[in-house]
N, C-alpha and C positions, 0 to 999 in steps of 0.2 A: 273834264277828262284831257287828260295832258297827253301830249306823244307817247309818252312811257305808255299810258294804259291802251290807247291804238296798238301800242305791240304787241303788250301781250295778250290781247284780242286776236288780231291777225298769228299772231305767233302757236296761240293756242288749239284755232281755225285750222294751221293748216297742220298740225300733231293730227289732229281729227281726222281731216280730209286724206293723211298719208297712212293714216291706222285703217283705215276701212278701205283702202283703195290694194293695200300690202299687208296686212294683218300681221303682224312682224310677231316676233316671241316677246312674253312680259319682259326677260331683262334688259333685249332692247328698246322697247315701248320706258321701259325705267330709267336707261340711260339718257336716251331721248329728252323726256321728261323733264330728269335729273338738270342735266344736264342745261336749256332751256331756261327752268328756274333759277340754275345758279345765276345765271349769267343777268337774271333778272334782279336776283338779290347783292350782286355785285354794283351794280349800275345803281340800286335805289342806295347801299352803303357807299357809294361816291359824291351823290346827292345829298348826300346828310338826315337821309331820313330811316333813320334806325331803325325804328318798332316796324317801317311797313318791310325792312329787308328784313329783321326777321322773322315775320309772318316767311316769306318767301325761302327762310331757309328752313321754315319747318316742313314749309310743303316738297322741298329736298328730300328731309326725308319719309314724306310719307312717298315720292316717287322711287325713294330705296327700298321702301315695307312692298309697293309692288312688285320689285324686281325679285325679290324673298320667294316670292309666289301666297296671296291669298286666301285662294282656295282651299275653302275647310279647313283654316287653321284660327282658331278662333280669337287667340290672344293677338295675333297678328291684326285681322278684322277691325280688334278693336283701337291698338296703336292706329292703325289708317287713317279711320276715322275718327279720332282723337288729333289726330293732327292737324288732317283738315279745318276739323274747328279750330283748333286754336290758334292755325295759322291765320283763320279769314277772322278770329278776334284778333291780334292781331293789326294785319292789313286794314280792317276801320278801322280797329281804334286811333292809329297811328293816320289813316288818313281826317279824322273826324275834329281830332286834337283829347282826345279822352286822354289816352297814356300821355303822360307826364312829359314834357323833355330833357330826362336826365345828363344827355349828354355835352351839353351848351354850358362854355364856362361865360357865367357871370360877374 
């Protein structure tokens, strides 16, 4: 784990603690999560880790879906679950070197 991973873990921990203490509205929680994850994606793009950045961007989409309100909406629940799964695959694929580095100029 590098410094980026620790920032992500501490940031998500902070969001979890905040939501248990304050109990914000879903739209506020969505904006908080989306902004935090977007900053992580930009950081990864800046470092040249494009697959990981795309995984974080997919999770920004998942945060937006939470803001739309997924309670009782089957389509939104499926989109949310698939966004989480796709983001995880992109993050792990980029981290483990399973996805090709198509952005590098040889």
